Residue, then its C-alpha position, 0 to 999 in steps of 0.5 A: m499500499k502506498l500512499k501519496t502526499l504532495g507528490q511524494t510516495v510513503r511506504g508502508p511497513f509491509d511494502g518493499e523488498d523486506r523479506g521476513v525471517s521466517p524461512v530461515i527459522g524454519v530451516i533451523l528447526m527442521v535441521a534440529i529436529t532431524v539431529i534430535l531424531a537421528a541421536v535417539i534412533g542411533a541410541f536405540v540401534l546402538g543399544l545404548g540404553d540397554g544397561i540402564g536399571d541393571s544395578g545390584p541391590q541397594a544396601s547399607i553394608s559396614a565391615e570391620w575387623d573383630g580381632t579374628n575375622v572380617v565381619f560384614t553387617h547389613n545395616g539396611g536396604d534390600s535383602i539379598d540371597d546368600n547365594d549371590l554373594r561372594l567374598g574376595d581378596g580385592t581382585s577376585a570374588d571366589t568364595t561363595v557366601d551360602d548358608g541358606n539364608t538371606f542377608s538382610a538388616g541386622t544379620q552379619i557375615t563373618t569371613s574366615e580371613t584371619d589376616d587383618d592385613a588383607t583387603v576382602n570384598l563382599v561382592y554381589d553377583d547374580g550371574s548378570t550383575s555384579t558389583v562390590l557391596a562393601t570392602y574391608e580395608p586395613 
């Protein structure tokens, strides 16, 4: 819309060669959506989310030397089947704790470790997940 006053042409705010930026914003949004979709699909294809949720039990366990052996005390949290517990020296966990009970709050596991200079780990291992629950370090 052009207005004429006294021989002059006055341009309105929407006249002329001024172009909007909406096509540029549209292209940027389309590229961003494409990148996000590619990342999500790639994560599923590569299986990056498979390990989420695979963790050991959540329990508070203390370890101390009683003068003869290392004693692990379950202070609270998830109960754990003794068949899934192993004792190790800090590098391996090969001694099975299997007394037919459940390791739950208030119970203890006493090791046969008679050397107070040894590091002893209490390891949860159910065949698919393995994690160190507590460590006695002299």
